[in-house]
C-alpha positions in Angstrom: -14.3 -14.7 4.1 -12.5 -17.3 2.2 -11.4 -20.6 4.0 -8.4 -22.6 2.9 -8.9 -26.4 2.5 -6.5 -26.9 5.5 -8.8 -24.8 7.6 -11.7 -26.8 6.5 -10.1 -30.1 7.3 -9.1 -28.8 10.8 -12.8 -28.0 11.8 -13.7 -31.6 12.9 -10.7 -31.5 15.2 -11.8 -28.2 16.8 -15.2 -29.6 17.3 -13.6 -32.6 19.2 -11.7 -30.3 21.4 -14.8 -28.1 21.9 -16.5 -31.3 23.5 -13.8 -31.2 26.1 -14.0 -27.4 26.7 -10.6 -26.7 25.1 -11.8 -24.9 21.9 -10.9 -21.4 23.4 -7.2 -22.1 23.5 -7.1 -23.4 19.9 -9.0 -20.5 18.6 -7.0 -18.0 20.6 -3.8 -19.4 19.2 -5.1 -19.1 15.7 -6.3 -15.5 16.3 -2.9 -14.5 17.8 -1.2 -15.8 14.6 0.2 -19.0 15.9 1.4 -21.5 13.3 -1.7 -23.4 11.9 0.1 -26.6 11.6 1.3 -26.6 15.2 -2.2 -25.7 16.4 -3.6 -28.5 14.3 -1.1 -31.0 15.7 -1.9 -29.9 19.2 -5.6 -30.2 18.8 -5.1 -33.7 17.2 -3.0 -34.8 20.1 -5.6 -33.6 22.6 -8.4 -35.3 20.6 -6.4 -38.6 20.3 -5.9 -38.5 24.1 -9.6 -38.7 24.6 -10.0 -41.7 22.4 -9.9 -45.3 23.6 -6.3 -46.5 23.5 -5.1 -48.9 21.0 -4.5 -52.1 23.0 -4.6 -55.3 20.8 -4.7 -58.6 22.5 -1.3 -59.9 23.6 0.3 -63.1 22.0 -1.1 -66.3 23.4 -4.4 -64.7 24.4 -7.8 -64.7 22.6 -7.3 -62.5 19.6 -3.6 -62.4 19.8 -0.9 -64.0 17.7 0.5 -67.5 18.6 3.5 -67.6 20.8 6.6 -68.4 18.7 8.6 -71.0 20.7 11.7 -70.3 18.5 13.2 -66.7 18.6 14.1 -65.2 15.2 17.7 -65.8 14.4 19.9 -62.7 14.5 21.8 -61.6 11.5 21.1 -61.0 7.8 17.8 -62.6 6.5 17.8 -64.6 3.2 15.2 -62.7 1.1 13.9 -66.0 -0.4 13.4 -67.7 2.9 10.2 -67.8 5.1 11.6 -65.1 7.2 12.1 -63.1 4.0 8.4 -63.6 3.3 7.5 -62.2 6.7 9.6 -59.1 6.1 7.5 -58.6 3.0 4.3 -58.7 5.1 5.8 -56.4 7.6 6.7 -54.0 4.8 3.2 -54.2 3.3 1.5 -53.2 6.4 4.2 -50.5 7.0 3.1 -48.9 3.7 -0.5 -49.2 4.7 0.2 -47.5 8.0 1.8 -44.7 6.0 -1.1 -44.7 3.6 1.2 -45.3 0.6 -1.5 -47.5 -1.0 0.0 -47.6 -4.4 3.4 -48.9 -3.2 1.6 -51.4 -1.0 -0.4 -52.7 -3.9 2.8 -53.3 -5.8 3.6 -56.1 -3.2 0.7 -58.1 -4.5 0.8 -60.6 -7.4 0.3 -58.3 -10.3 -1.5 -60.8 -12.4 -4.1 -61.5 -9.6 -7.3 -59.7 -9.0 -6.1 -57.3 -6.3 -2.7 -56.8 -7.8 -4.3 -55.8 -11.1 -7.0 -53.6 -9.6 -6.9 -49.9 -10.4 -5.4 -47.6 -7.8 -8.7 -46.0 -6.7 -10.4 -49.2 -6.0 -7.4 -50.6 -4.1 -7.3 -47.4 -2.0 -11.0 -47.6 -1.3 -10.5 -50.8 0.6 -8.9 -48.9 3.5 -11.1 -45.7 3.4 -12.9 -47.0 6.5 -9.9 -46.8 8.7 -8.2 -43.7 10.1 -5.3 -45.9 11.4 -3.8 -49.2 10.4 -1.2 -51.0 12.2 0.0 -54.7 12.4 1.9 -57.1 14.4 3.4 -59.8 12.3 3.8 -63.4 13.6 6.3 -66.2 12.8 5.9 -67.6 9.2 5.1 -71.3 8.7 7.4 -73.6 6.9 7.5 -73.2 3.1 5.5 -75.6 0.9 6.3 -76.3 -2.7 3.9 -76.8 -5.6 4.3 -76.8 -9.4 7.5 -74.9 -9.4 6.4 -72.4 -6.8 7.0 -71.9 -3.2 4.2 -70.9 -0.7 4.5 -69.4 2.9 1.7 -68.3 5.2 2.3 -65.6 7.8 -0.1 -64.8 10.6 -0.8 -61.0 11.2 -2.7 -59.1 13.9 -4.1 -56.0 12.1 -5.4 -53.3 14.4 -6.1 -49.6 14.4 -9.1 -47.2 14.4 -12.4 -47.1 12.5 -12.6 -43.7 10.6 -16.4 -43.2 11.4 -16.3 -43.2 15.2 -12.5 -43.5 16.2 -13.2 -46.9 17.9 -10.3 -49.4 18.0 -10.4 -52.6 16.0 -8.3 -55.8 16.0 -8.5 -58.9 13.9 -6.2 -61.8 13.1 -5.4 -62.4 9.4 -3.3 -64.9 7.4 -1.2 -63.7 4.5 -0.3 -66.3 1.8 2.9 -65.4 -0.2 4.3 -67.1 -3.3 7.5 -67.0 -5.3 8.7 -68.9 -8.2 11.1 -71.7 -7.0 14.8 -71.6 -8.1 14.2 -73.1 -11.4 16.4 -72.4 -14.5 15.3 -69.1 -16.3 13.5 -67.7 -13.3 14.0 -64.0 -13.2 14.9 -62.1 -9.9 11.4 -60.6 -9.9 9.8 -64.1 -10.1 11.9 -65.3 -7.2 10.6 -62.4 -5.1 7.8 -63.0 -2.7 4.4 -61.5 -3.6 1.3 -61.6 -1.7 -1.3 -64.0 -3.2 -4.1 -63.6 -0.6 -5.0 -62.4 2.8 -7.8 -64.2 4.6 -9.0 -65.4 8.2 -6.3 -66.8 10.4 -6.2 -70.6 10.4 -4.3 -72.0 13.5 -1.9 -74.8 12.5 -3.2 -78.3 13.2 -1.9 -80.0 16.3 -0.7 -83.6 15.7 -2.8 -86.0 17.7 -1.0 -88.1 20.3 -0.1 -91.6 19.3 -1.8 -93.6 22.0 -3.3 -96.4 19.8 -6.8 -94.8 19.8 -8.4 -93.6 16.6 -8.3 -89.8 16.1 -11.6 -88.0 16.7 -13.5 -87.3 13.5 -15.8 -84.5 13.0 -19.4 -85.2 12.4 -21.0 -83.6 9.4 -24.6 -83.5 8.1 -23.9 -86.2 5.5 -22.4 -88.8 7.9 -24.1 -92.1 7.6 -25.8 -91.4 4.2 -23.2 -93.2 2.1 -24.3 -96.6 3.4 -27.9 -96.2 2.8 -29.5 -98.0 0.0 -32.3 -96.8 -2.0 -35.6 -98.6 -1.4 
């Protein structure tokens, strides 16, 4: 008997259903000539119902995004603004969610290590996840440097680990860059590109001006500068 590739891919789902005693209905449906795609979707839905639900931490709680005190203004968004950068981040994780990895890689700086990486290696970064979703937070204020503008955007990435179906959730920080509005800059250069994605860094809270010296972190080298050699 010759099995198709689709049938082979469906076997793990049938085994999951079997653990819950529902394999008979799936097999009977196939034997009775039911649409294989419909049966596969039904089995997948039953299997997903047995998994631990995706429930990432809420904003303002540990593991959640910071609460933005200022709501996003309604209306059109300037693509060159900080909100425009946040839209790029939202689009990037939307492409990852749809597993459109080549399109997602195009949103990176193409001269950087990740943007210039070959398609197979970039896609391999996400092979360990069966689902990828994201909640995008409010962007920080733009900062300029050497003719460029940078914006950081916090992101809560969550989904499922492919090996065991377990949920995961993590806070990340996306740094985007575009060329400032300098003479001769092209539309492509003025577009936001992803420069890096790393651990989330909470913004610094200004110390209260009460006349006291701000607390200073103690390091292993504190007090060594004043020591004289014998």
